[in-house]
N, CA, C and O atoms as CSV, one atom per row, in Angstrom:
chain,resi,resn,atom,element,x,y,z
A,1,MET,N,N,-69.230,-0.146,0.302
A,1,MET,CA,C,-68.400,0.468,-0.105
A,1,MET,C,C,-67.795,1.578,-0.457
A,1,MET,O,O,-67.862,1.978,-1.620
A,2,ALA,N,N,-66.888,2.458,0.812
A,2,ALA,CA,C,-66.512,3.693,-0.334
A,2,ALA,C,C,-64.964,3.462,-0.695
A,2,ALA,O,O,-64.143,2.679,-0.217
A,3,PHE,N,N,-64.856,4.475,-1.760
A,3,PHE,CA,C,-63.329,4.306,-1.866
A,3,PHE,C,C,-62.624,5.513,-1.502
A,3,PHE,O,O,-62.968,6.692,-1.419
A,4,GLN,N,N,-61.633,4.945,-1.325
A,4,GLN,CA,C,-60.778,6.109,-0.803
A,4,GLN,C,C,-59.739,7.195,-1.783
A,4,GLN,O,O,-58.778,6.842,-2.467
A,5,GLN,N,N,-60.121,8.197,-1.653
A,5,GLN,CA,C,-58.923,9.230,-2.349
A,5,GLN,C,C,-57.705,9.542,-1.694
A,5,GLN,O,O,-57.393,9.743,-0.520
A,6,ARG,N,N,-57.185,9.527,-2.630
A,6,ARG,CA,C,-54.926,9.537,-2.392
A,6,ARG,C,C,-55.156,11.194,-2.400
A,6,ARG,O,O,-56.121,11.730,-2.945
A,7,ASP,N,N,-54.583,11.578,-2.020
A,7,ASP,CA,C,-54.459,12.961,-1.598
A,7,ASP,C,C,-53.300,13.581,-2.582
A,7,ASP,O,O,-52.168,13.931,-2.248
A,8,ARG,N,N,-53.785,13.612,-3.650
A,8,ARG,CA,C,-52.857,13.929,-4.598
A,8,ARG,C,C,-51.905,14.991,-4.228
A,8,ARG,O,O,-50.771,15.003,-4.705
A,9,ASP,N,N,-52.284,15.804,-3.471
A,9,ASP,CA,C,-51.188,17.031,-3.357
A,9,ASP,C,C,-49.249,16.704,-3.151
A,9,ASP,O,O,-48.202,17.140,-3.629
A,10,ARG,N,N,-49.786,15.453,-1.919
A,10,ARG,CA,C,-48.895,14.888,-1.179
A,10,ARG,C,C,-47.864,14.238,-2.390
A,10,ARG,O,O,-46.672,14.538,-2.457
A,11,ASP,N,N,-48.539,13.300,-3.326
A,11,ASP,CA,C,-47.652,12.888,-4.424
A,11,ASP,C,C,-46.430,14.152,-5.510
A,11,ASP,O,O,-45.265,14.323,-5.867
A,12,ARG,N,N,-47.501,14.588,-5.571
A,12,ARG,CA,C,-46.801,15.893,-6.789
A,12,ARG,C,C,-46.206,15.969,-5.740
A,12,ARG,O,O,-45.734,14.863,-6.001
A,13,ASP,N,N,-45.721,16.229,-4.700
A,13,ASP,CA,C,-45.100,17.521,-3.789
A,13,ASP,C,C,-43.214,16.248,-3.613
A,13,ASP,O,O,-42.081,16.648,-3.347
A,14,GLY,N,N,-43.637,14.938,-3.872
A,14,GLY,CA,C,-42.897,14.430,-3.627
A,14,GLY,C,C,-42.445,13.483,-2.207
A,14,GLY,O,O,-41.622,12.573,-2.110
A,15,ASP,N,N,-43.343,14.103,-1.185
A,15,ASP,CA,C,-43.871,13.286,0.445
A,15,ASP,C,C,-44.137,12.040,0.265
A,15,ASP,O,O,-44.106,11.456,1.349
A,16,ASP,N,N,-44.459,11.150,-0.860
A,16,ASP,CA,C,-45.367,10.109,-0.270
A,16,ASP,C,C,-44.321,9.237,0.204
A,16,ASP,O,O,-43.201,9.689,0.445
A,17,ARG,N,N,-44.650,7.832,0.378
A,17,ARG,CA,C,-43.843,6.910,1.372
A,17,ARG,C,C,-42.936,6.144,1.121
A,17,ARG,O,O,-42.390,5.294,1.823
A,18,ARG,N,N,-42.732,6.532,-0.163
A,18,ARG,CA,C,-41.256,6.045,-0.712
A,18,ARG,C,C,-39.608,6.486,-0.179
A,18,ARG,O,O,-38.584,5.933,-0.581
A,19,GLY,N,N,-39.669,7.526,0.736
A,19,GLY,CA,C,-38.884,8.260,1.818
A,19,GLY,C,C,-37.930,8.993,0.860
A,19,GLY,O,O,-38.192,10.083,0.353
A,20,GLY,N,N,-36.643,8.197,0.631
A,20,GLY,CA,C,-35.714,9.063,0.013
A,20,GLY,C,C,-35.134,10.492,0.536
A,20,GLY,O,O,-35.183,10.714,1.745
A,21,GLY,N,N,-34.889,10.930,0.139
A,21,GLY,CA,C,-33.853,12.511,0.258
A,21,GLY,C,C,-33.102,12.514,0.896
A,21,GLY,O,O,-32.715,11.361,1.083
A,22,GLY,N,N,-32.359,13.495,1.647
A,22,GLY,CA,C,-30.873,12.958,1.645
A,22,GLY,C,C,-29.245,13.086,0.615
A,22,GLY,O,O,-28.033,12.956,0.788
A,23,PHE,N,N,-29.908,13.315,-0.133
A,23,PHE,CA,C,-29.097,13.006,-1.056
A,23,PHE,C,C,-28.979,14.549,-2.302
A,23,PHE,O,O,-29.861,15.065,-2.990
A,24,SER,N,N,-27.337,14.929,-2.135
A,24,SER,CA,C,-27.665,16.180,-2.645
A,24,SER,C,C,-26.508,15.738,-3.209
A,24,SER,O,O,-25.545,15.136,-2.735
A,25,ARG,N,N,-26.878,16.322,-4.804
A,25,ARG,CA,C,-25.994,16.942,-5.885
A,25,ARG,C,C,-24.726,18.052,-6.227
A,25,ARG,O,O,-24.891,19.251,-6.450
A,26,ARG,N,N,-23.677,17.464,-6.209
A,26,ARG,CA,C,-22.678,18.521,-5.970
A,26,ARG,C,C,-22.600,19.813,-7.393
A,26,ARG,O,O,-22.796,19.576,-8.585
A,27,ARG,N,N,-22.368,20.707,-6.971
A,27,ARG,CA,C,-22.686,21.347,-8.307
A,27,ARG,C,C,-21.642,21.781,-9.047
A,27,ARG,O,O,-20.514,22.167,-8.740
A,28,LYS,N,N,-22.378,21.614,-10.379
A,28,LYS,CA,C,-21.440,21.271,-11.278
A,28,LYS,C,C,-20.309,22.862,-12.202
A,28,LYS,O,O,-21.079,23.783,-12.476
A,29,PHE,N,N,-19.470,23.040,-12.436
A,29,PHE,CA,C,-18.647,24.271,-12.699
A,29,PHE,C,C,-18.268,23.615,-14.114
A,29,PHE,O,O,-18.631,22.567,-14.649
A,30,CYS,N,N,-17.320,24.728,-14.544
A,30,CYS,CA,C,-16.747,24.779,-15.934
A,30,CYS,C,C,-15.096,24.610,-15.458
A,30,CYS,O,O,-14.554,25.458,-14.749
A,31,ARG,N,N,-14.612,23.768,-15.802
A,31,ARG,CA,C,-12.838,23.771,-15.156
A,31,ARG,C,C,-12.260,24.776,-15.944
A,31,ARG,O,O,-11.296,25.335,-15.421
A,32,PHE,N,N,-12.622,25.194,-17.171
A,32,PHE,CA,C,-12.025,25.779,-17.887
A,32,PHE,C,C,-12.010,27.178,-17.507
A,32,PHE,O,O,-10.985,27.859,-17.468
A,33,LYS,N,N,-13.510,27.703,-17.149
A,33,LYS,CA,C,-13.331,28.788,-16.755
A,33,LYS,C,C,-12.830,29.376,-15.415
A,33,LYS,O,O,-12.879,30.561,-15.088
A,34,ALA,N,N,-12.341,28.344,-14.700
A,34,ALA,CA,C,-12.118,28.397,-13.045
A,34,ALA,C,C,-10.448,28.493,-13.504
A,34,ALA,O,O,-9.820,29.512,-13.215
A,35,GLU,N,N,-9.832,27.439,-14.186
A,35,GLU,CA,C,-8.736,27.748,-14.477
A,35,GLU,C,C,-8.379,28.735,-15.383
A,35,GLU,O,O,-7.274,28.731,-15.926
A,36,GLY,N,N,-9.143,29.500,-15.573
A,36,GLY,CA,C,-8.853,30.967,-16.796
A,36,GLY,C,C,-8.547,30.515,-17.935
A,36,GLY,O,O,-8.095,31.448,-18.598
A,37,VAL,N,N,-8.559,29.384,-18.624
A,37,VAL,CA,C,-8.099,29.423,-20.058
A,37,VAL,C,C,-8.324,29.552,-20.910
A,37,VAL,O,O,-9.265,28.773,-21.057
A,38,LYS,N,N,-8.127,30.170,-22.060
A,38,LYS,CA,C,-8.446,31.253,-22.991
A,38,LYS,C,C,-8.558,30.091,-23.959
A,38,LYS,O,O,-9.726,29.997,-24.337
A,39,GLU,N,N,-7.585,28.959,-24.624
A,39,GLU,CA,C,-8.462,28.380,-25.625
A,39,GLU,C,C,-7.945,27.025,-24.953
A,39,GLU,O,O,-7.375,26.814,-23.882
A,40,ILE,N,N,-8.466,25.974,-26.252
A,40,ILE,CA,C,-8.378,24.666,-25.328
A,40,ILE,C,C,-7.438,24.146,-26.884
A,40,ILE,O,O,-7.735,24.026,-28.073
A,41,ASP,N,N,-6.208,23.949,-26.061
A,41,ASP,CA,C,-5.242,23.166,-27.310
A,41,ASP,C,C,-5.414,21.234,-28.071
A,41,ASP,O,O,-5.680,20.109,-27.648
A,42,TYR,N,N,-5.176,21.674,-28.930
A,42,TYR,CA,C,-5.458,19.563,-29.546
A,42,TYR,C,C,-4.015,19.021,-29.091
A,42,TYR,O,O,-3.658,17.845,-29.162
A,43,LYS,N,N,-3.216,20.150,-28.589
A,43,LYS,CA,C,-1.942,19.159,-28.016
A,43,LYS,C,C,-1.876,18.267,-26.705
A,43,LYS,O,O,-1.258,17.267,-26.339
A,44,ASP,N,N,-2.824,19.133,-26.181
A,44,ASP,CA,C,-3.357,18.812,-24.822
A,44,ASP,C,C,-4.032,17.333,-24.540
A,44,ASP,O,O,-5.169,17.065,-24.150
A,45,LEU,N,N,-3.347,16.797,-24.748
A,45,LEU,CA,C,-4.007,15.046,-24.555
A,45,LEU,C,C,-3.872,14.486,-23.478
A,45,LEU,O,O,-4.369,13.365,-23.587
A,46,LYS,N,N,-3.305,14.709,-22.070
A,46,LYS,CA,C,-4.184,15.067,-21.225
A,46,LYS,C,C,-6.157,15.241,-20.499
A,46,LYS,O,O,-7.068,14.639,-19.930
A,47,THR,N,N,-5.748,16.506,-21.093
A,47,THR,CA,C,-6.842,17.508,-21.076
A,47,THR,C,C,-7.675,16.438,-21.549
A,47,THR,O,O,-8.278,15.708,-20.763
A,48,LEU,N,N,-7.758,16.269,-23.184
A,48,LEU,CA,C,-8.445,16.155,-23.344
A,48,LEU,C,C,-9.105,14.564,-23.139
A,48,LEU,O,O,-10.284,14.421,-23.464
A,49,GLN,N,N,-8.468,13.562,-22.688
A,49,GLN,CA,C,-8.526,12.191,-22.830
A,49,GLN,C,C,-9.469,12.093,-21.161
A,49,GLN,O,O,-10.118,11.083,-20.889
A,50,ALA,N,N,-9.398,13.124,-20.336
A,50,ALA,CA,C,-10.222,13.369,-19.109
A,50,ALA,C,C,-11.781,13.541,-19.916
A,50,ALA,O,O,-12.720,12.851,-19.517
A,51,PHE,N,N,-11.954,14.442,-20.987
A,51,PHE,CA,C,-13.200,14.616,-21.347
A,51,PHE,C,C,-13.732,13.202,-23.097
A,51,PHE,O,O,-14.225,13.463,-24.195
A,52,ILE,N,N,-13.475,12.433,-22.738
A,52,ILE,CA,C,-13.660,10.987,-23.651
A,52,ILE,C,C,-14.473,10.070,-22.884
A,52,ILE,O,O,-13.848,9.444,-22.029
A,53,GLY,N,N,-15.488,9.877,-22.960
A,53,GLY,CA,C,-15.711,8.131,-21.835
A,53,GLY,C,C,-14.799,7.165,-22.812
A,53,GLY,O,O,-14.103,7.272,-23.822
A,54,GLU,N,N,-15.296,6.016,-21.757
A,54,GLU,CA,C,-14.833,4.883,-21.824
A,54,GLU,C,C,-15.001,4.560,-23.197
A,54,GLU,O,O,-14.005,4.480,-23.916
A,55,THR,N,N,-16.308,4.336,-23.713
A,55,THR,CA,C,-16.549,4.076,-25.657
A,55,THR,C,C,-15.883,5.221,-26.611
A,55,THR,O,O,-16.081,5.416,-27.810
A,56,GLY,N,N,-15.170,5.805,-25.849
A,56,GLY,CA,C,-14.833,6.425,-27.090
A,56,GLY,C,C,-15.321,7.761,-27.405
A,56,GLY,O,O,-14.457,8.381,-28.026
A,57,LYS,N,N,-16.454,8.482,-27.197
A,57,LYS,CA,C,-17.434,9.470,-27.183
A,57,LYS,C,C,-16.972,10.361,-26.536
A,57,LYS,O,O,-16.227,10.020,-25.617
A,58,ILE,N,N,-17.235,11.915,-26.760
A,58,ILE,CA,C,-16.845,13.113,-26.094
A,58,ILE,C,C,-18.133,12.676,-24.977
A,58,ILE,O,O,-19.104,11.919,-24.973
A,59,VAL,N,N,-17.593,13.484,-24.220
A,59,VAL,CA,C,-18.775,13.206,-22.898
A,59,VAL,C,C,-19.768,14.815,-23.021
A,59,VAL,O,O,-19.247,15.918,-23.184
A,60,PRO,N,N,-21.021,14.598,-22.912
A,60,PRO,CA,C,-21.298,15.582,-23.101
A,60,PRO,C,C,-21.482,17.012,-21.903
A,60,PRO,O,O,-21.709,16.559,-20.781
A,61,SER,N,N,-21.448,18.048,-21.913
A,61,SER,CA,C,-21.694,19.404,-20.904
A,61,SER,C,C,-22.417,18.940,-20.033
A,61,SER,O,O,-21.922,19.142,-18.924
A,62,ARG,N,N,-23.504,18.328,-19.992
A,62,ARG,CA,C,-24.373,18.250,-18.989
A,62,ARG,C,C,-24.164,16.893,-17.868
A,62,ARG,O,O,-24.660,16.650,-16.768
A,63,ILE,N,N,-22.976,16.020,-18.921
A,63,ILE,CA,C,-22.722,15.758,-17.490
A,63,ILE,C,C,-21.387,16.517,-16.984
A,63,ILE,O,O,-21.388,16.773,-15.780
A,64,THR,N,N,-20.518,16.822,-17.546
A,64,THR,CA,C,-18.938,17.119,-17.388
A,64,THR,C,C,-19.584,18.818,-16.428
A,64,THR,O,O,-19.186,18.978,-15.274
A,65,GLY,N,N,-20.276,19.606,-16.894
A,65,GLY,CA,C,-20.381,20.661,-16.300
A,65,GLY,C,C,-19.945,21.664,-16.939
A,65,GLY,O,O,-20.225,22.768,-16.472
A,66,THR,N,N,-18.781,21.565,-18.731
A,66,THR,CA,C,-18.377,22.396,-18.978
A,66,THR,C,C,-19.447,23.828,-19.647
A,66,THR,O,O,-20.666,23.719,-19.781
A,67,SER,N,N,-18.669,25.078,-19.987
A,67,SER,CA,C,-20.053,25.637,-20.251
A,67,SER,C,C,-19.950,25.686,-21.960
A,67,SER,O,O,-18.932,25.282,-22.520
A,68,THR,N,N,-21.014,26.178,-22.658
A,68,THR,CA,C,-20.644,26.090,-23.790
A,68,THR,C,C,-19.895,26.444,-24.616
A,68,THR,O,O,-19.975,25.721,-25.609
A,69,LEU,N,N,-18.636,27.818,-24.773
A,69,LEU,CA,C,-17.830,28.550,-25.837
A,69,LEU,C,C,-17.136,27.305,-25.205
A,69,LEU,O,O,-16.920,26.607,-26.195
A,70,TYR,N,N,-16.701,26.685,-24.206
A,70,TYR,CA,C,-15.592,25.612,-23.864
A,70,TYR,C,C,-15.606,23.904,-24.762
A,70,TYR,O,O,-14.715,23.310,-25.369
A,71,GLN,N,N,-17.201,23.516,-24.442
A,71,GLN,CA,C,-17.627,22.008,-24.757
A,71,GLN,C,C,-17.667,22.841,-26.321
A,71,GLN,O,O,-18.184,21.830,-26.796
A,72,ARG,N,N,-17.597,23.584,-27.273
A,72,ARG,CA,C,-17.018,24.218,-28.739
A,72,ARG,C,C,-15.997,23.807,-28.844
A,72,ARG,O,O,-15.611,23.258,-29.876
A,73,GLN,N,N,-15.216,23.980,-27.699
A,73,GLN,CA,C,-14.105,24.379,-28.549
A,73,GLN,C,C,-12.916,23.066,-27.850
A,73,GLN,O,O,-11.714,23.129,-28.105
A,74,LEU,N,N,-13.519,21.945,-26.967
A,74,LEU,CA,C,-13.038,20.929,-26.148
A,74,LEU,C,C,-13.168,19.989,-28.148
A,74,LEU,O,O,-12.327,19.753,-29.016
A,75,ALA,N,N,-14.818,19.731,-28.019
A,75,ALA,CA,C,-15.362,18.979,-29.576
A,75,ALA,C,C,-14.075,19.143,-30.759
A,75,ALA,O,O,-13.562,18.271,-31.461
A,76,THR,N,N,-13.799,20.566,-30.674
A,76,THR,CA,C,-12.877,20.936,-32.136
A,76,THR,C,C,-12.019,20.250,-31.985
A,76,THR,O,O,-11.612,19.312,-32.670
A,77,ALA,N,N,-11.619,20.742,-30.910
A,77,ALA,CA,C,-9.566,20.092,-30.298
A,77,ALA,C,C,-9.775,18.821,-30.532
A,77,ALA,O,O,-9.040,18.303,-31.373
A,78,ILE,N,N,-10.888,17.913,-29.823
A,78,ILE,CA,C,-11.043,16.375,-29.789
A,78,ILE,C,C,-10.972,15.517,-31.425
A,78,ILE,O,O,-10.595,14.370,-31.665
A,79,LYS,N,N,-11.439,16.474,-32.268
A,79,LYS,CA,C,-11.729,16.001,-33.759
A,79,LYS,C,C,-10.478,16.159,-34.425
A,79,LYS,O,O,-10.138,15.330,-35.269
A,80,ARG,N,N,-9.608,17.335,-34.076
A,80,ARG,CA,C,-8.676,17.853,-34.700
A,80,ARG,C,C,-7.334,16.538,-34.056
A,80,ARG,O,O,-6.680,16.060,-34.984
A,81,ALA,N,N,-7.063,16.157,-33.039
A,81,ALA,CA,C,-6.395,15.396,-32.102
A,81,ALA,C,C,-7.004,14.121,-32.504
A,81,ALA,O,O,-6.055,13.360,-32.692
A,82,ARG,N,N,-8.238,13.429,-32.759
A,82,ARG,CA,C,-8.430,12.555,-33.364
A,82,ARG,C,C,-7.942,12.465,-34.843
A,82,ARG,O,O,-7.260,11.448,-34.970
A,83,PHE,N,N,-8.030,13.040,-35.792
A,83,PHE,CA,C,-7.399,13.420,-36.801
A,83,PHE,C,C,-6.425,13.364,-37.101
A,83,PHE,O,O,-6.384,12.536,-38.011
A,84,LEU,N,N,-5.298,13.828,-36.873
A,84,LEU,CA,C,-3.970,13.961,-36.931
A,84,LEU,C,C,-3.653,12.549,-36.128
A,84,LEU,O,O,-2.427,12.437,-36.162
A,85,ALA,N,N,-4.099,11.663,-35.571
A,85,ALA,CA,C,-3.854,10.482,-35.202
A,85,ALA,C,C,-3.339,10.906,-33.706
A,85,ALA,O,O,-2.568,10.047,-33.278
A,86,LEU,N,N,-3.572,12.124,-32.672
A,86,LEU,CA,C,-2.678,11.724,-31.627
A,86,LEU,C,C,-3.837,10.862,-30.655
A,86,LEU,O,O,-3.442,10.150,-29.732
A,87,LEU,N,N,-5.073,10.989,-30.924
A,87,LEU,CA,C,-6.657,10.647,-30.006
A,87,LEU,C,C,-6.739,8.828,-30.933
A,87,LEU,O,O,-6.441,8.561,-32.097
A,88,PRO,N,N,-7.119,8.155,-30.120
A,88,PRO,CA,C,-7.644,7.038,-30.838
A,88,PRO,C,C,-9.064,7.239,-31.294
A,88,PRO,O,O,-9.452,7.970,-30.382
A,89,TYR,N,N,-10.406,7.042,-32.320
A,89,TYR,CA,C,-11.150,7.115,-32.535
A,89,TYR,C,C,-12.261,6.085,-31.638
A,89,TYR,O,O,-13.438,6.184,-31.291
A,90,VAL,N,N,-11.387,5.258,-31.512
A,90,VAL,CA,C,-12.481,4.217,-30.574
A,90,VAL,C,C,-11.341,3.490,-29.607
A,90,VAL,O,O,-10.335,2.931,-30.045
A,91,VAL,N,N,-11.639,3.590,-28.438
A,91,VAL,CA,C,-11.089,3.356,-26.361
A,91,VAL,C,C,-11.354,1.303,-26.983
A,91,VAL,O,O,-12.470,0.965,-27.379
A,92,ARG,N,N,-10.539,0.580,-26.954
A,92,ARG,CA,C,-10.751,-0.761,-26.739
A,92,ARG,C,C,-10.246,-1.280,-25.505
A,92,ARG,O,O,-10.392,-2.471,-25.230
């Protein structure tokens, strides 16, 4: 009895029998760069709440697409707003 060897190159390319494809993700962009924002203000609660997840955590930049500079400013603004009781620490 002979064993059949699998085509290893096909498995690496992802062209196996699973199908798939056809799904492309939308390119993420920094919302603050697009709008030309200089600094993120801790008093702008509507903007800050958009970057807080349903558990109350700050949403990471790999999810939102925010650049590193603005992600740092965003985190500082959210923490400052929480400290001043403008935003809750925990979302119920």
